[in-house]
FIFI-243908 format. One record per residue (C-alpha): residue number from 1; y, z, x. Coordinates in Angstrom, 2 decimals, decimal comma, always signed. Layout:
# FIFI-243908
k;c2;c3;c1
NUM;Y;Z;X .
...
//
This chain:
# FIFI-243908
k;c2;c3;c1
1;+42,12;+15,70;-108,46 .
2;+39,04;+13,56;-108,25 .
3;+39,53;+10,16;-106,68 .
4;+36,14;+8,37;-106,47 .
5;+37,78;+5,26;-105,10 .
6;+38,41;+7,07;-101,86 .
7;+34,83;+8,51;-101,30 .
8;+33,81;+5,55;-99,14 .
9;+35,98;+6,87;-96,39 .
10;+33,49;+9,80;-95,79 .
11;+30,22;+7,85;-96,06 .
12;+29,96;+6,82;-92,35 .
13;+30,43;+10,41;-91,32 .
14;+27,72;+11,53;-93,71 .
15;+25,39;+8,79;-92,39 .
16;+25,83;+9,92;-88,79 .
17;+25,21;+13,51;-89,75 .
18;+22,10;+12,52;-91,68 .
19;+20,77;+10,49;-88,75 .
20;+21,33;+13,35;-86,32 .
21;+19,54;+15,75;-88,58 .
22;+16,63;+13,34;-89,18 .
23;+16,24;+12,48;-85,47 .
24;+16,34;+16,07;-84,41 .
25;+13,78;+16,92;-87,02 .
26;+11,42;+14,12;-85,88 .
27;+11,65;+15,12;-82,20 .
28;+10,89;+18,68;-83,12 .
29;+7,92;+17,61;-85,20 .
30;+6,56;+15,28;-82,46 .
31;+6,91;+17,95;-79,79 .
32;+5,18;+20,46;-82,00 .
33;+2,34;+18,08;-82,81 .
34;+2,03;+17,08;-79,15 .
35;+1,79;+20,69;-78,00 .
36;-0,82;+21,49;-80,63 .
37;-2,79;+18,32;-79,78 .
38;-2,76;+19,21;-76,06 .
39;-3,91;+22,71;-76,93 .
40;-6,82;+21,21;-78,87 .
41;-7,53;+18,94;-75,89 .
42;-7,49;+21,95;-73,56 .
43;-10,19;+23,58;-75,63 .
44;-12,56;+20,89;-74,35 .
45;-12,03;+20,77;-70,56 .
46;-13,92;+18,08;-68,72 .
47;-13,86;+15,73;-71,70 .
48;-11,05;+13,44;-70,52 .
49;-9,94;+13,05;-66,89 .
50;-6,22;+12,41;-66,36 .
51;-5,78;+12,95;-70,12 .
52;-2,52;+11,84;-71,74 .
53;-1,22;+12,59;-75,26 .
54;+1,36;+10,24;-76,85 .
55;+2,99;+11,18;-80,23 .
56;+4,62;+8,70;-82,57 .
57;+5,86;+10,53;-85,63 .
58;+2,73;+12,19;-86,93 .
59;+0,39;+9,75;-85,14 .
60;-1,45;+10,85;-81,94 .
61;-2,75;+8,52;-79,20 .
62;-5,22;+9,92;-76,61 .
63;-5,74;+8,10;-73,29 .
64;-7,49;+8,78;-69,97 .
65;-11,01;+8,52;-68,55 .
66;-13,65;+9,60;-71,02 .
67;-16,04;+11,75;-69,06 .
68;-18,31;+12,46;-72,06 .
69;-18,30;+10,37;-75,30 .
70;-19,53;+13,33;-77,34 .
71;-16,89;+15,60;-75,88 .
72;-14,21;+12,98;-76,56 .
73;-15,35;+12,68;-80,21 .
74;-15,13;+16,45;-80,51 .
75;-11,64;+16,39;-79,03 .
76;-10,55;+13,70;-81,52 .
77;-11,82;+15,80;-84,44 .
78;-10,07;+18,81;-83,09 .
79;-6,76;+16,96;-82,82 .
80;-7,21;+15,45;-86,28 .
81;-7,59;+18,96;-87,61 .
82;-4,16;+19,90;-86,32 .
83;-1,86;+20,42;-89,31 .
84;+0,66;+17,64;-89,67 .
85;-1,33;+15,04;-87,73 .
86;-1,83;+11,86;-89,72 .
87;-3,79;+9,51;-87,41 .
88;-5,54;+10,04;-84,05 .
89;-6,16;+6,93;-81,93 .
90;-8,86;+7,18;-79,20 .
91;-7,58;+4,98;-76,31 .
92;-9,76;+6,57;-73,61 .
93;-11,80;+4,37;-71,27 .
94;-15,16;+5,06;-69,64 .
95;-15,30;+5,85;-65,88 .
96;-15,24;+2,75;-63,65 .
97;-18,39;+1,60;-61,86 .
98;-17,99;+2,24;-58,11 .
99;-19,94;-0,19;-55,98 .
100;-20,40;+0,94;-53,32 .
101;-20,10;+4,55;-54,35 .
102;-17,94;+6,06;-51,63 .
103;-16,85;+9,64;-51,12 .
104;-15,85;+11,88;-48,24 .
105;-15,98;+15,57;-47,42 .
106;-13,51;+16,84;-44,81 .
107;-13,37;+20,33;-43,42 .
108;-10,30;+21,97;-41,93 .
109;-10,75;+25,65;-41,30 .
110;-12,08;+27,24;-44,48 .
111;-10,99;+24,39;-46,76 .
112;-13,37;+21,63;-47,81 .
113;-11,67;+18,58;-49,34 .
114;-13,55;+16,13;-51,60 .
115;-12,06;+12,66;-51,94 .
116;-13,11;+9,20;-53,04 .
117;-15,60;+8,70;-55,88 .
118;-17,48;+11,47;-57,58 .
119;-19,62;+11,87;-60,69 .
120;-18,18;+13,49;-63,76 .
121;-16,91;+17,05;-63,11 .
122;-20,01;+18,77;-64,42 .
123;-22,09;+17,07;-61,78 .
124;-19,72;+18,15;-59,01 .
125;-20,68;+21,79;-59,40 .
126;-23,41;+21,26;-56,78 .
127;-20,69;+20,56;-54,21 .
128;-18,58;+23,51;-55,28 .
129;-21,59;+25,84;-55,24 .
130;-22,65;+24,63;-51,80 .
131;-19,11;+25,13;-50,48 .
132;-18,85;+28,63;-51,92 .
133;-22,26;+29,44;-50,46 .
134;-20,88;+28,59;-46,98 .
135;-17,68;+30,58;-47,54 .
136;-15,57;+27,43;-48,03 .
137;-12,98;+26,63;-50,71 .
138;-13,31;+23,21;-52,37 .
139;-10,16;+21,10;-52,87 .
140;-11,19;+18,28;-55,23 .
141;-9,04;+15,15;-55,29 .
142;-11,87;+12,77;-56,10 .
143;-11,89;+10,23;-58,92 .
144;-14,76;+10,14;-61,40 .
145;-16,84;+7,01;-61,26 .
146;-20,22;+5,69;-62,28 .
147;-22,81;+4,51;-59,78 .
148;-23,44;+7,76;-57,86 .
149;-26,78;+7,76;-56,01 .
150;-29,57;+9,58;-57,80 .
151;-29,75;+12,22;-55,07 .
152;-26,00;+12,81;-55,08 .
153;-26,39;+16,57;-55,38 .
154;-28,75;+16,76;-52,40 .
155;-26,56;+14,37;-50,43 .
156;-23,41;+16,36;-51,12 .
157;-25,15;+19,62;-50,26 .
158;-26,35;+18,07;-47,01 .
159;-22,77;+17,05;-46,20 .
160;-21,55;+20,59;-46,80 .
161;-24,34;+21,93;-44,56 .
162;-23,31;+19,58;-41,75 .
163;-19,66;+20,57;-42,01 .
164;-20,61;+24,25;-42,04 .
165;-21,83;+23,80;-38,45 .
166;-18,47;+22,38;-37,32 .
167;-15,06;+23,91;-36,94 .
168;-13,52;+20,65;-38,14 .
169;-15,16;+17,41;-39,21 .
170;-15,63;+14,70;-41,78 .
171;-18,68;+13,38;-43,60 .
172;-18,34;+9,95;-45,20 .
173;-20,92;+8,50;-47,58 .
174;-21,24;+4,94;-48,82 .
175;-24,16;+4,78;-51,24 .
176;-27,04;+6,00;-49,05 .
177;-25,37;+5,49;-45,65 .
178;-23,83;+8,58;-44,07 .
179;-21,55;+9,04;-41,08 .
180;-20,29;+12,28;-39,57 .
181;-17,59;+12,99;-37,00 .
182;-16,26;+16,29;-35,76 .
183;-16,23;+18,95;-33,08 .
184;-18,54;+21,92;-32,84 .
185;-16,83;+25,26;-32,29 .
186;-19,91;+26,82;-30,69 .
187;-23,26;+25,89;-29,17 .
188;-25,00;+27,46;-32,14 .
189;-23,07;+25,17;-34,47 .
190;-23,76;+22,16;-32,29 .
191;-27,48;+22,91;-32,24 .
192;-27,58;+23,36;-36,02 .
193;-25,71;+20,07;-36,51 .
194;-28,12;+18,22;-34,22 .
195;-31,08;+19,72;-36,06 .
196;-29,63;+18,80;-39,46 .
197;-29,02;+15,21;-38,36 .
198;-32,74;+14,87;-37,66 .
199;-33,66;+15,74;-41,26 .
200;-31,32;+13,93;-43,72 .
201;-32,23;+13,81;-47,43 .
202;-34,87;+11,29;-48,42 .
203;-33,51;+7,78;-48,69 .
204;-30,37;+8,57;-46,66 .
205;-29,69;+6,97;-43,29 .
206;-27,30;+8,49;-40,75 .
207;-25,39;+5,49;-39,41 .
208;-22,85;+7,31;-37,24 .
209;-23,06;+10,75;-35,67 .
210;-20,16;+11,56;-33,36 .
211;-20,18;+15,32;-32,96 .
212;-18,34;+16,61;-29,93 .
213;-20,02;+19,62;-28,30 .
214;-18,04;+22,74;-27,30 .
215;-15,85;+22,33;-24,22 .
216;-16,79;+24,22;-21,06 .
217;-14,50;+25,21;-18,19 .
218;-15,38;+25,15;-15,39 .
219;-17,88;+22,39;-16,09 .
220;-20,91;+23,24;-13,96 .
221;-24,28;+21,61;-13,31 .
222;-26,96;+22,15;-10,69 .
223;-30,39;+20,94;-9,61 .
224;-32,66;+23,25;-7,61 .
225;-35,69;+21,95;-5,74 .
226;-38,53;+24,29;-4,78 .
227;-41,71;+22,57;-3,67 .
228;-42,68;+20,03;-6,33 .
229;-40,52;+21,56;-9,07 .
230;-36,95;+20,42;-9,77 .
231;-34,99;+22,57;-12,23 .
232;-31,77;+21,42;-13,91 .
233;-29,19;+23,94;-15,09 .
234;-25,69;+23,84;-16,56 .
235;-24,20;+21,09;-18,69 .
236;-24,18;+17,33;-19,19 .
237;-21,48;+15,41;-21,11 .
238;-23,91;+13,67;-23,48 .
239;-27,53;+13,61;-24,50 .
240;-27,89;+10,18;-22,91 .
241;-26,61;+11,48;-19,56 .
242;-28,79;+14,57;-19,82 .
243;-31,91;+12,47;-20,39 .
244;-31,00;+10,09;-17,56 .
245;-30,56;+12,98;-15,10 .
246;-33,87;+14,52;-16,21 .
247;-35,57;+11,18;-15,55 .
248;-33,95;+11,01;-12,10 .
249;-35,16;+14,55;-11,37 .
250;-38,68;+13,60;-12,42 .
251;-38,76;+11,14;-9,52 .
252;-38,42;+14,13;-7,15 .
253;-41,24;+16,13;-8,72 .
254;-42,03;+18,06;-11,87 .
255;-38,73;+18,32;-13,75 .
256;-37,72;+21,42;-15,69 .
257;-34,56;+20,63;-17,67 .
258;-32,67;+23,72;-18,80 .
259;-29,29;+22,00;-19,08 .
260;-27,47;+21,30;-22,32 .
261;-24,72;+19,05;-23,65 .
262;-21,11;+20,26;-23,49 .
263;-17,60;+18,85;-23,43 .
264;-15,12;+19,02;-20,57 .
265;-17,00;+17,03;-17,93 .
266;-14,91;+15,33;-15,22 .
267;-14,88;+11,54;-15,17 .
268;-17,87;+9,65;-13,72 .
269;-19,96;+12,81;-13,97 .
270;-23,21;+10,88;-14,37 .
271;-22,55;+8,90;-11,17 .
272;-21,78;+12,06;-9,16 .
273;-24,79;+13,98;-10,48 .
274;-27,11;+11,05;-9,81 .
275;-25,81;+10,80;-6,23 .
276;-26,39;+14,53;-5,74 .
277;-29,98;+14,25;-7,03 .
278;-30,72;+11,39;-4,66 .
279;-29,53;+13,43;-1,70 .
280;-31,56;+16,39;-2,95 .
281;-34,60;+14,11;-2,73 .
282;-34,09;+14,08;+1,05 .
283;-34,54;+17,86;+1,25 .
284;-37,83;+19,74;+1,31 .
285;-36,07;+22,46;-0,69 .
286;-32,49;+23,10;-1,71 .
287;-29,83;+22,92;-4,37 .
288;-27,22;+20,36;-5,39 .
289;-24,39;+21,57;-7,61 .
290;-21,21;+20,37;-9,35 .
291;-18,28;+22,56;-10,34 .
292;-15,69;+20,43;-12,12 .
293;-14,92;+17,71;-9,53 .
294;-16,55;+19,30;-6,46 .
295;-20,09;+18,45;-5,32 .
296;-21,99;+20,72;-2,89 .
297;-25,49;+20,64;-1,43 .
298;-27,57;+23,07;+0,60 .
299;-31,16;+23,46;+1,74 .
300;-33,62;+22,23;+4,36 .
301;-33,97;+18,57;+5,23 .
302;-37,21;+16,69;+5,24 .
303;-38,54;+15,15;+8,45 .
304;-35,73;+13,56;+10,48 .
305;-33,08;+14,53;+7,89 .
306;-30,03;+16,43;+9,09 .
307;-26,76;+17,67;+7,59 .
308;-24,65;+14,86;+9,04 .
309;-26,79;+12,15;+7,47 .
310;-26,77;+13,87;+4,07 .
311;-23,02;+14,45;+4,22 .
312;-22,23;+10,85;+5,14 .
313;-24,51;+9,43;+2,46 .
314;-23,23;+11,72;-0,31 .
315;-19,60;+11,23;+0,62 .
316;-20,03;+7,47;+0,38 .
317;-21,76;+7,66;-3,03 .
318;-19,31;+9,97;-4,83 .
319;-16,76;+8,50;-7,28 .
320;-13,09;+8,77;-6,33 .
321;-12,56;+11,47;-8,94 .
322;-14,95;+13,78;-7,07 .
323;-14,74;+15,41;-3,65 .
324;-17,38;+16,80;-1,34 .
325;-17,62;+20,57;-1,03 .
326;-20,00;+22,54;+1,17 .
327;-22,85;+20,76;+2,93 .
328;-25,21;+23,39;+4,37 .
329;-28,37;+21,47;+5,20 .
330;-30,69;+22,71;+7,93 .
331;-32,11;+19,85;+9,95 .
332;-35,62;+18,88;+8,97 .
333;-38,53;+18,59;+11,31 .
334;-38,21;+15,80;+13,90 .
335;-40,97;+13,24;+14,16 .
336;-41,83;+12,13;+16,71 .
337;-40,61;+15,18;+18,63 .
338;-39,28;+13,84;+21,92 .
339;-37,90;+15,07;+25,22 .
340;-36,60;+12,86;+28,02 .
341;-35,52;+13,71;+31,57 .
342;-34,06;+10,99;+33,81 .
343;-33,48;+11,58;+37,55 .
344;-30,99;+9,34;+39,33 .
345;-28,69;+9,57;+42,34 .
346;-25,94;+10,91;+40,04 .
347;-28,13;+13,80;+38,92 .
348;-30,41;+14,64;+36,02 .
349;-29,83;+13,82;+32,36 .
350;-31,73;+15,61;+29,59 .
351;-32,05;+14,36;+26,02 .
352;-34,18;+14,90;+22,93 .
353;-35,19;+18,19;+21,35 .
354;-36,34;+21,70;+22,09 .
355;-38,29;+23,81;+19,58 .
356;-35,84;+26,74;+19,76 .
357;-32,76;+28,01;+21,56 .
358;-34,76;+30,12;+24,02 .
359;-36,90;+27,15;+25,08 .
360;-33,75;+25,06;+25,43 .
361;-32,17;+27,65;+27,73 .
362;-35,33;+27,90;+29,87 .
363;-35,55;+24,13;+30,34 .
364;-31,89;+23,83;+31,33 .
365;-32,21;+26,76;+33,79 .
366;-35,29;+25,13;+35,35 .
367;-33,49;+21,81;+35,63 .
368;-30,51;+23,36;+37,39 .
369;-32,79;+25,25;+39,78 .
370;-34,79;+22,16;+40,77 .
371;-32,10;+19,46;+40,51 .
372;-28,83;+21,31;+41,17 .
373;-25,83;+21,80;+38,92 .
374;-25,41;+18,10;+38,14 .
375;-27,47;+18,36;+34,93 .
376;-26,27;+16,54;+31,82 .
377;-27,64;+18,40;+28,80 .
378;-27,95;+16,54;+25,47 .
379;-30,88;+18,51;+24,07 .
380;-30,78;+19,63;+20,43 .
381;-32,83;+22,37;+18,80 .
382;-35,03;+21,15;+15,96 .
383;-38,19;+21,90;+14,04 .
384;-41,32;+19,82;+14,25 .
385;-42,43;+20,45;+17,83 .
386;-46,19;+20,48;+18,37 .
387;-47,69;+23,61;+19,86 .
388;-47,06;+23,90;+23,61 .
389;-44,21;+21,35;+23,61 .
390;-41,82;+23,51;+25,67 .
391;-44,54;+24,17;+28,26 .
392;-45,31;+20,46;+28,45 .
393;-41,60;+19,69;+28,98 .
394;-41,50;+22,23;+31,82 .
395;-44,51;+20,56;+33,46 .
396;-42,75;+17,20;+33,11 .
397;-39,63;+18,57;+34,84 .
398;-41,69;+19,96;+37,73 .
399;-43,34;+16,59;+38,21 .
400;-40,03;+14,71;+38,01 .
401;-38,50;+17,02;+40,65 .
402;-41,04;+15,70;+43,17 .
403;-39,87;+12,09;+42,68 .
404;-37,07;+10,34;+44,48 .
405;-36,06;+8,84;+41,12 .
406;-37,84;+8,48;+37,80 .
407;-38,16;+9,25;+34,11 .
408;-40,31;+11,76;+32,24 .
409;-40,64;+11,02;+28,52 .
410;-42,53;+13,38;+26,21 .
411;-43,26;+12,25;+22,65 .
412;-45,19;+14,77;+20,58 .
413;-48,32;+15,29;+22,73 .
414;-47,98;+12,27;+25,02 .
415;-46,21;+12,38;+28,38 .
416;-45,19;+9,25;+30,24 .
417;-44,01;+9,69;+33,85 .
418;-42,64;+6,84;+35,87 .
419;-40,94;+6,81;+39,28 .
420;-41,31;+6,92;+43,08 .
421;-42,94;+9,91;+44,80 .
422;-41,57;+11,09;+48,14 .
423;-44,96;+10,61;+49,81 .
424;-48,62;+9,87;+49,11 .
425;-49,56;+13,56;+49,04 .
426;-46,96;+14,25;+46,37 .
427;-48,10;+11,16;+44,47 .
428;-51,67;+12,42;+44,32 .
429;-50,69;+16,02;+43,76 .
430;-48,40;+15,17;+40,84 .
431;-51,19;+13,38;+38,96 .
432;-53,62;+16,23;+39,62 .
433;-51,17;+18,88;+38,47 .
434;-50,34;+16,98;+35,26 .
435;-54,01;+17,05;+34,27 .
436;-54,28;+20,69;+35,25 .
437;-51,02;+22,12;+33,89 .
438;-50,35;+20,25;+30,62 .
439;-51,30;+22,31;+27,51 .
440;-54,54;+21,55;+25,76 .
441;-54,40;+18,45;+23,59 .
442;-51,67;+16,74;+25,62 .
443;-52,14;+13,34;+27,25 .
444;-50,29;+11,84;+30,19 .
445;-49,78;+8,45;+31,72 .
446;-48,25;+8,43;+35,23 .
447;-47,05;+5,21;+36,83 .
448;-46,04;+6,39;+40,30 .
449;-45,00;+4,41;+43,31 .
450;-43,77;+5,56;+46,70 .
451;-40,15;+5,92;+47,69 .
452;-39,22;+3,51;+50,49 .
453;-38,67;+4,92;+53,98 .
454;-36,94;+1,80;+55,28 .
455;-33,54;+3,49;+55,08 .
456;-33,96;+5,34;+58,39 .
457;-32,01;+8,44;+59,37 .
458;-30,71;+8,36;+62,98 .
459;-31,44;+11,42;+65,17 .
460;-27,79;+12,37;+65,13 .
461;-27,92;+12,84;+61,35 .
462;-31,38;+14,33;+61,12 .
463;-30,36;+17,98;+61,47 .
464;-27,78;+17,66;+58,69 .
465;-30,29;+15,90;+56,42 .
466;-32,91;+18,62;+56,99 .
467;-30,38;+21,38;+56,40 .
468;-29,23;+19,77;+53,16 .
469;-32,82;+19,33;+51,96 .
470;-33,71;+22,96;+52,61 .
471;-30,45;+24,30;+51,18 .
472;-32,07;+24,70;+47,73 .
473;-34,28;+27,32;+49,31 .
474;-37,96;+27,55;+50,16 .
475;-39,92;+30,25;+48,40 .
476;-43,29;+31,58;+49,45 .
477;-46,05;+33,42;+47,70 .
478;-47,73;+36,69;+48,69 .
479;-50,06;+34,66;+50,92 .
480;-47,00;+33,16;+52,67 .
481;-47,88;+29,71;+51,38 .
482;-45,18;+27,49;+49,86 .
483;-44,57;+28,47;+46,24 .
484;-45,13;+25,81;+43,62 .
485;-41,48;+25,90;+42,60 .
486;-40,53;+24,92;+46,18 .
487;-42,84;+21,90;+46,44 .
488;-39,94;+19,52;+45,55 .
489;-38,02;+20,94;+48,56 .
490;-41,05;+20,48;+50,83 .
491;-41,46;+16,90;+49,55 .
492;-37,80;+16,09;+50,27 .
493;-38,17;+17,56;+53,83 .
494;-41,16;+15,31;+54,43 .
495;-39,19;+12,33;+53,08 .
496;-36,36;+13,04;+55,53 .
497;-38,74;+13,25;+58,51 .
498;-40,64;+10,11;+57,46 .
499;-37,31;+8,24;+57,57 .
500;-36,63;+9,48;+61,12 .
501;-39,77;+8,47;+63,08 .
502;-40,38;+9,69;+66,62 .
503;-37,97;+12,65;+66,56 .
504;-39,53;+16,03;+67,44 .
505;-38,56;+19,03;+65,33 .
506;-39,09;+22,77;+65,78 .
507;-39,64;+24,77;+62,56 .
508;-38,57;+28,41;+62,77 .
509;-39,47;+30,98;+60,13 .
510;-37,16;+34,00;+60,02 .
511;-38,29;+37,06;+58,09 .
512;-37,03;+40,60;+57,51 .
513;-39,26;+43,16;+55,86 .
514;-40,34;+46,80;+55,97 .
515;-42,50;+46,25;+59,05 .
516;-41,66;+46,11;+62,71 .
517;-39,96;+43,15;+64,38 .
518;-43,38;+41,97;+65,59 .
519;-44,76;+42,11;+62,05 .
520;-41,71;+40,29;+60,68 .
521;-42,02;+37,66;+63,40 .
522;-45,71;+37,15;+62,52 .
523;-44,84;+36,61;+58,83 .
524;-42,06;+34,20;+59,82 .
525;-44,57;+32,27;+61,93 .
526;-47,09;+32,00;+59,10 .
527;-44,38;+30,61;+56,80 .
528;-43,22;+28,11;+59,45 .
529;-46,82;+27,00;+59,93 .
530;-47,23;+26,62;+56,16 .
531;-44,24;+24,26;+56,17 .
532;-45,55;+22,37;+59,23 .
533;-49,00;+21,99;+57,70 .
534;-47,52;+20,66;+54,42 .
535;-45,36;+18,12;+56,30 .
536;-48,38;+16,93;+58,29 .
537;-50,36;+16,51;+55,04 .
538;-47,40;+14,56;+53,68 .
539;-47,71;+12,04;+56,54 .
540;-45,46;+13,37;+59,31 .
541;-47,11;+13,10;+62,78 .
542;-48,36;+16,53;+63,87 .
543;-47,19;+15,92;+67,44 .
544;-43,59;+15,80;+66,26 .
545;-43,70;+19,26;+64,74 .
546;-43,92;+22,77;+66,18 .
547;-43,77;+26,14;+64,40 .
548;-42,52;+29,56;+65,52 .
549;-41,48;+32,86;+63,97 .
550;-38,62;+35,28;+64,43 .
551;-37,47;+38,58;+62,98 .
552;-34,32;+38,45;+60,88 .
553;-31,65;+41,13;+60,96 .
554;-31,97;+41,79;+57,20 .
555;-33,38;+40,25;+54,02 .
556;-30,37;+37,97;+53,64 .
557;-31,45;+36,30;+56,85 .
558;-34,82;+35,15;+55,55 .
559;-35,00;+31,37;+55,85 .
560;-36,61;+28,32;+57,41 .
561;-34,59;+26,73;+60,23 .
562;-34,96;+23,43;+62,04 .
563;-33,97;+22,43;+65,56 .
564;-34,13;+18,95;+67,03 .
565;-35,85;+18,53;+70,41 .
//
């Protein structure tokens, strides 16, 4: 049975069902229109950046950054042509004006990231092509903007070229100002980066260039000096340091710089290398080197330069972060080349230099023979001696041996002798022998006095004094005359007798040879007479002296004896 009065009870239910159906139908329609509009938009890539499609019923609203007005108009027509679309609203906006126009390229491994501002996508193909050409993959997160420099393509390509030389790095551009930071993975890359920085695109200025060179371990550097040429090898921590060291080397002579910039230098490297170069300047030839924090030097010193002086100077100049390694510096020539012998009651002291070890040994042996074992030796071997220096020093020692006390000082080719001769004969003879025996080109100045004889020797002590004086031995030549090496002994005998006036002395010459006793006695007599004659010439009264000879039992008995009358 039909009861219309009760239909109202079902109307709300029908209304809800109708609403659900209508809403579901609208959402389906909007989604379908939106998908078809986005498909039409996708048919024109690069038209709208960050494109957004909003659907209201059958009305479409497009928003985003319009990269190309013509392309956007084409997109709008395409969306309008979608079946079911009633109205298309173009709400896109043009790209913003970037002032300054700033973008950055950053490389990490094989990835090249573009960020900041960039022209519309079509104009970014230069960057992508440059990246692909270098084997890099472009990750583009830039935002389109107006205001790109006219040479953007060249500038971007230049940035890619720079980053291709580096393992990692970043190129930042603000209008026409460019800065680059990074680290080179190899010397080849570093060199290519340095070369590229010298030729930026026209109108572009490189404001910052901080490219770290490859790291080296151990970090080595050296400077070798040969004549007037100074060659630099190894590494310097920066171009500024490298140039400064080359300038320092040029002070030493003609500089040849074969070093290069590298990372890994120890702290205060420039200070240490400069100190090493300044010590190298003191050498006639040699090498200064650095290996990490150790500085070494070797070579031959210039005049009056020795290893100890170089070592002390370099040690004091090195920074605390460095230490001194090997110092192998041969002493340079000495100038003036000097030799000094001083005779005193305590003995003989030698100082100065000898031209070589053999000459040194000969001089010391001569000194011990003529002056006894009390010889203080402070002679050093050095270069720089004039020709004949060792012979001149030997002549000086022979002259000094004939003095009671004195000093012989040889400086290059000039000999100064000062002291007291034992007697007038020795005084005259010393001067004459200096002129005769010194090598050619040598000069001498002798200021000689006479030793005083006021300290008399009593007769009771005379025999002991004579025996002591002759204990060094008297040698004779083939003619049985006193040998030159024994003149100091003869002078000291005369000095003893001059200090004991009035005492008569017999001189006995004992000799043992291949001949008969008579022949040996005759030779002994001639030697005793040679001694007597020398003493008389030295100022001893002839009446006080007598001479006789005797045969000795064997050669060990050869000698001169004295007896007091």
